[in-house]
N, C-alpha and C positions, 0 to 999 in steps of 0.2 A: 599800449606799449609792451604787450606781452611777448612780442617776437624779438625785442631788442637784445635780450640776454642770449637768445638763440643765435642772433646774427653774430654776436661776439664770439660765441663758440664755433660758429661756422668759419669765421675768418681764421681762428686759431687752427682749426682742423685743416683748412686749405693750405695754410702756411706750412703745416707739418707734412701733409701728404702730397703736395705738388711735386711732380717729377718731370723730367724732360721726355717722358715716354711718348708724348703726343706732339713733339716739336716738328715733325715732318710737315705739318699743316700750319698755316697762319691765316688769320682773318685780316685781309688787307683793308676792308671797309665794312662797317656794321652800322646799319640804320635801323633804329628801334623806335616803335610807335606804340604807346600804351593808351588804350581807350577806356576811360572810367565813366562814361556817360550813362551806363546802366548798371544793374547789379551784377552783370556778367563782365568780367575783366578780360579784354581781348588784347593780346600782345602780338604785334606783327613785326617780324625781324627780316630785314633784307641783308643777307650775308654773302660777301664775296670771298670765296675760299680759294686759297692758292697753295700749291705744293712747293716746299722749299728744300725737301730732302732728295736724296738720290734714289730712294725706293718709291715705287708706285703705291698709291693709297687709294682704296676703294670704299672706305667707310668714314663716317663723320659722327662725332659724339655731340649730342645736345644735353646740356645739364641745367637743372633748375634747383633752387633751394628746396629743402624738404617741405617747408611750410607752404610753398606754392605747388610743388609736385604732387602732394597728396590730394590737392583740390583740382588737379588737371582734368578737365572734362573732355577736351578735344584737342588733338594735335595733328597738324597737316603740314607736310613739307613738299615743296615742288621745286623743280629745276627750270630755270628760265632759259629756254633754248634760243629764243629770238633776242632781238635788241629792244630795249625799252622795258616797259612794265605791262605789256599787253597780256591779258589773261589767256588768250587763245594760244599763246606760246609756252604756257606752263605745263610741265609734265610731272605728275605725282610720283613721289619716290617712296619706296617701302620704309616703314618706321617700326621698330620694335623695342620693347623695354630691354635694358641691358644692365649688367652688373660687372663692369670691367675691373680688373685688379689695378691698384695704384690710385683709386679715387676714394675719397672719404664716404662713409655710409650715410652722411647727412645730406647727400645729394641724390636727386632723382635723375637717372641717366637713361637716354634713349639713343639707339643706334640707327643711323641713316645710311642706306646703301646708295653709292653713286651710280649713275647710269653707266659710267665707264671709269676705269682707274685713272687717277691723276698722276702724271709723271712730273719730274722736276720742271718748274716753270709754267705748268698748266694751271688753269683756274676755271671756276664756274660760279654762278650766282644761285643762291638758294633763297626761296621765299618760305618763311616759317610762320605759321599762325598757331598760337597757343591760347586756348580759352580756359578760364578758371572760374570756379564758383566758390562762394563762401570765403572770399579773401577780403572783401570790404567789410570791416568791422564797425558797427554803430558805436559812436563815442561822443556823448555818453550813451550808455546802453538803455536808459529809460528817460523818456521825455513826456511833457504834458501835451495836451491837445493843441495848445497854441504855439508850441516850440517847433523850430525847424529841425530837420534831421541831418546830423553831421556824421560822416563816416571817415574811416581812416584806412589808408592803403600803404603798404610797405614793400619796397623793392630795393634794387641796387642801381645806382647811377652808372656803374660800370657793367658791361656785359659779362656775366659769369660763364666762363668757358675754359676748357683745358688747353686752349690755344692762345697764343699771343695775338693781340689786336693792334693793328697799326693806326686805325682811325675809327672813331665811334661817335655817334650822335644819338641823343635820346629826346623824345618829345612826349609829354604826358597831356592828354586831352581830357578836360574836365567838363561836367555838364553846365557849369556856370562860372562866371568870372569871380564869384564870391568864394574866397578861399580863407579858411581860418588860419592855417599855417602850413608851411612846407619847408623841407630841409634845403638850405641854401649852401651850395658849394661854389667853387671857382667856375666861372663861365656859366652861371645860372641866371635865367631871366624869365620873366612872365610877360606874356602878351595876351591880354584878354583871358580867355578860358584855357590857355595852353601854357604849360611850363616846359622850358627847354633846358637840358643839361648838356654841357659840352660845346663844341667837340672836344673829345679827349684823344690823345695820341700816345702811341707806344705803350699800351697797357700790357703788363706781363700776364701769363696764364693765371687763371683763378683770381683775377682782380675783383674786388667786391667793395662797394662803397654804399652803405645803407642809406636810404632816404625814406622819409615819411611824409605823406600828404594828407592833410586834414581839411575836408571840404564839405560843402552842403550838397546833398543829393535828394532830389524829388522823385527819383526813379522808383517805380513799384518793386519792392522786394518780395514779389509773389513767388512762392515755392510750392509746387505740387508734391506733397509727401508721397502720393501714389496716384498714378493715372492708369486706368485700364481702358484700352481702346479695343473694341470688338468690331471686326470688319466681316460682315456676313455676305458671302457671294451667292447670288442666285442666277442660274443660267436662263431664267425667264426674263432677264433684262435689267436687273437692279442690283446695286451694292448698298447695303445698309450699314452705316457707321454709327456706333454708339460710344460715347466717351464719358467716363465717370471720373470726376476731379475731386481731390481732397486737398484744398489749398490753404496755406497759412502765410501770414505776413511775417517775414523774418527780419524786418528792420528794427529800429529802436522801439522797445515796448512802450505801450501807453501807460503813463503814470497818472493816477488820479481818476476822476470820473469823466465819462463822456457826456457832452452836452449837445443834444440834437439842435437846440435853438442856436447856439453859437456856430455850429457847423454850417447850418443853412443860411444864417444871417450874413456871414462874411463872404462877400462875392469874390474876394481875392484868394479864398481858400486858406487864408492864414489861420483860420479856426480849425484846420485839420490838414496841414500841409504834408504831413507824413503818411496820410492815409491814401489808399488807392480806391477808385470808385468804379472802374470799368476795365474790361478786357476787349480785345478785338481778335476774333477768330477769322483767319483768312482761309476760306474754304475754296475748293475747286470751282471753276466758273459755272458749271451746270448743276450745282448742288440744289436739291429740292427737298420738300417735306421736312423743313428745319424746325426743330423745337428746342426749348431751353427750360429746364425745370430743376427743382430741388426736392427735398423730402416733403415739403408742404404741398407742392404742386407746380403748375406752370408759372413762370415769372414773366410778367408783361413788360418789364423795363428793359427792352432790347430793341435794336433797330437792325434792319437788313437792307443792304443795297448791293447791286451786282451789275456787272457789265460783261463783255465778251472775254475778259481776261481773268476775272476773279469774282468771288462772292464774299463780301465782308459782313460778319455778324458782330454787332456791338453788344456786348454782354455787360449788364450792370447788376451786381448782386443786390439783395434786398437791403443791405446795410453797408456803409463804408467799412473797409478793413484797416484797422490800426495795427501797430506792432503787437504781435502775439495773438491776434484774432485769427479765426479760421472760418472757412465755409466749405460746404460740399454742394456740388451741382452736377447735372448731366446735360450734355448736348447730344443731339442726334440729327442725322441728315441722310438723305439718299443720294446716290451717284449713278449716272447711266453706266451700264456694264461695258458698252463698247469703248468708252474712254479709257478704261484701265485694264481690260482683259484682252490679251494678245496671244498669238500662237507662234511657236517656233520649234522646228525639228520634231514634229509629232506631239509636242506637249503644249499645254496652255500655261500661261503665267500671268499672275496678277502683278502689275507694276504700280505701286502706290507708295506715298510718302510715309516715312517711319515715325517722325516726331509729332509734337502737338501743333495744331494750327495757330496757337496763341504764342506769339514770339516773345511776350513779356515774361513768360513763366519758365522757371527752372524746374526740372522734374527730377526728384530724388530717385524714384523707381518707376519705370515705365514697363507695363505689361501689355503687349500687343497680341491679340488673338485673331487669327485669320480663320474664319469658319468656311470651309469649302463644301461644295454640294456632296450629298450622299453618293457614294460610289467612286469618289476620287481616290487615286492611288499613285504610288511612286512619287512621293512628295519630296521636294528639296527647296532650299532657300538660298538666295544670293544676296549678301549685304555688303555695303562698302566699309563696314567696321565690325569688330567682333561683338556678338550678342550671344546670350544664352538661349539655346533652342531646346524645345521639347514638344511632345504631341499629346493630345488628349481627344476625347470624343464628346460630342454634344448631341443630345436628342431633342428634336423639335416635332412639330405636327407631321403625322404620316411617315415618320422615319421608322425604318425597320432595324438597320444595323448601326445607325447613328452617323453623324457628319464628322469627318476628320477635322481637327483643329490644330493649326500650327501656332505654338506659343513662343513668342520672342520676348526676352527680358533684358533690360539694360538699366544700369544705375547712372545717375548724374548726367542727364540728357539736357542738351542746350539746343538753341535753334540751328546750330551748324549740323546737327544730326538729322535735320529735316531733308534727308536725301531719299531717293527712291530705292526701294527694295523689290526683289522679285521672288514670288512664291510659285514654283513650278509644280505641275501635277498632270496626270493623265486622267482623261474622263471620256467614257464611251457615251456618245449622244443618245444611245438607246435607253440609258438610265433616266433620261428626262421623261420617258413614258411611264415610269414606275408610279409616280404619284397620280397622274390622271387615270391610269388603269385601276389603281387602288380605290379611287373615288367612284369610278364606274362600277366596279365590283361591289363596293360597299352599298351603293344605292340599289343595285340589283338584289343583293341579299336582303336589304331592308324591305323592298317591295314584295319579294317572295314571302318573307316572314309575315307581312301584313295580310297578304292573300290567304296564307295558311291559317292565320289566327282568326280571320273573319269567317272562314268556311268550316273550320274544325270544331268539334264538340269537346270541350275540355272539362265538362261536368263530371263529378265523381259518380261512379256506378252505384245504384241503390242497393245492390247485393254485395258490395264490397265491405270488408271488415272496418275500413276507415269510416265509411258512410254510417254504418250501424253504430260505431263507437261515438260518432258525432251526435247522432240522434239521442243516444243514451245520456250523453253529457248535457245536451240541451234540456232533456227531461229533468236531470238532477238540478240544473240551474233554475228551471221553472219551479220546481218543488221548494228550493231554498227561498226563492222570492215570495212564494205563497206563505211559507212559514214565517218569514220576516214580517209580512203584512199582518198576519194574525197576531204576532207578538206586539206589533205596534198598536193594533186595536185594543189589546189588553192594557197596554200602558195608557192609552187614551181613556179607557174606562176607569183606571185608577185615578186619573186626573179629574174625572167627573165626580168621583166619590170625595176627593179632596175639596172640590168646589162646593159640594153639598154641605160639608162641614163648615166651610166659610159662611155659607148662607144661613146655617143654623145659628152661628154665633151672632149674626147680624139681625135675624128675624125671630129666632126662638121657636120656629115651627118644627117640632120634633116629628110630626107625622109626615111632612114632606121629605124630611131627611131619610126616614125609614123607607118611604116609597122609592127613593132614589137608590137606596141600598138593595132593595129587592129587585129592581130592574137590572142593576149592575150584576147582581149575583146570577140571575138567569142568563144574561148575555155572556158572561164569562164561562158558564157551563157549556153553552153552545160553541163558543170558540175552542174550548178544550176538546170537544168532540171532533171539530174540524181538524185540529192539530194532530190528533192521534194517528190517523192513517198516513199523514206526511212523514212522521217520525219513523213509522214502520217501513215505509218505502226507502228512506235514506239509509236505514240500518241494513236493508237487504241488497242495496246497490253496491257492486264492487267499486264503481267510480267515486262513490261518496264515502269510502272507508276512512278517509282522513278527516272529513268534515263532520261526519255524523256524531262523533263524541262531543264536538262543540255545540251541535244542535241540541243534543240531549242535555248538556249542561245548561244551555239557554232555557230549555223548557222547565228544568228543575228549579233554576233560579227564579223564573217568572212565577211558578206556583208558590214558592216560598215568599216572594214579594206580595203575591195576592193574599196569602194568609195574614201577613203582617199588616197590610192595608185594612183588611176586614176587621182584624183584632183592634186596631187603632180606632176604626169607625165605631165599633161596638162600645169601646171604652168611653169615647166622647159622648155618644148618645145616652149611655147610662148616667154619666155625670150630669147631663142636663135634666134627665128625668128625676134625679135625686136633688136637683137644684143646688148642685155644688158650685163653688166659686170658679171663675175663669182661671185663676192661678193654680187652684187645686187640680183642675182638669189638665192643664198644660204639664204640671209636674208628673201626673199619673201616666201620661202618654209620651213623656220626653224620651225614655229609653226606646220605646217602640218606634218613635220618629227617627232616631239615629239609625236603627236597623233598616227601616224603610229607605232612608236616603242611601245607605251603603249598598243595599240590594239593587236599588234602581240604577246606581252607577255601574254595577257589575253587568246588569242586563244590557245597558246601552253599549258598554265596551264589547260585549259578545256580538251584539248586532252589527257594530262597526267592523269587527274582524270578519264576520261572515259576508258582509257587503263588499269587502275588498277582494274576495275570491273570484 
């Protein structure tokens, strides 16, 4: 009921601002039809306009309450030149937004230009189609899964116009005969799913009688918050269409938890009456290579059938959509080029539909990108309604300067906008040879490169400075590896001495322990002799200037470790010769063992550092 206070203010404003400035025209007959069978409200008015003044009149004003006018998505006005209601006798008339003086600001006003001025006594018949979105309000706004969806619509039983109305009738078509409530006025009657108001006669200008209809609606309130259509034209015979949808259910929001079991168990769908389960995309008859996927991947719950007139794609999302729920998905398909690309006056033009192929969806923002072949120029667009136009460039495979892209944007798009637009451009057919020639040239260069590579000698000259430097560095690395090997042998010898002490504690054989000491001492002396020339070489090599200090430190630490190990070995053997107790011997060598452990760790760290070089 949020518009009722507005309606009262509107009536007050109309009473204040109404003037006889528009009295030269009268509406001798008004036939209004309001269609509420979907989320899109369609109002069709047949107006018989007559001139009653002495001055000729060439313009006509259409007015809508502001709460309807701000949601007007499409407005079409035509003049019926023939007799009856044959569509082939209708001629479109120019319509533009207006702000005439003498009318309240709470009205949305449009100016219609007559095909010829009306003199006194003349008349003509106008057909007016107005399409509105977001005017059906869910009431209540939140429902459970088992509830039906009720919506509310507000309008006027009298035709709101700055002209006097002699005779008027109104019919409201609903999706079902189940109606919660509706405003009852004089001469109001219901017949099945239709409510009729009137006829009303001799209505003064700006007559307004608010009515409210509260009824059940099972129509899908599917709204695409954004739809991006990319149409890529290839002169090699195909048009590729890709459509990205971000859809939300704008009906009554789901209250409580969703039960999949209840939803599937109820065959009458009363377990989810407000949800919608599928869309139908009506594609051109020769559409091919059709796919349907979302962020997870391809969706198999879809059906496709076609004939010579159309191709229908039944799209079923992964889950039913309740109020407030949303989903995103992409559909794509190819079209034969000859069906949509034509030529006129030295130009080519693409003749293709503007809106979405899904007629159940209202689009809040539609971005249509027409990607033309590389080399296209002199671009222009012809549309039957205003759109925002811009251009950009897209790069794809084998493109050099990029492909020109015509970008068309429009808000609040409804199925009535599914009209053909034309994108004109010039294109030199020789540009089609660009990509094949690039491929041929690319393969030619590739094969020539392979031939040169297989027959040419790319080895480095043995007399070059780079080659000599590489040899010197290889020698330095070999020396480092040999020095590491010697140090590792020293560490292994230390381990054998430690093992001889463990054998001594187990067997008490002092002579065997001394023999192991003597063999280790001789072996370590030999290793020391082998290590000396390696250290001298590393000190003299310029390439080893950074690593030689670390090697020297490693040799020094190993010698110190060797001395500590020998001292510990001597102390333990002396203790056994003097027949000291095991605890006395351990206490005597405890400090030496700590130093041995610390030095061993330092040596291993230096080995690891040198190994990483």
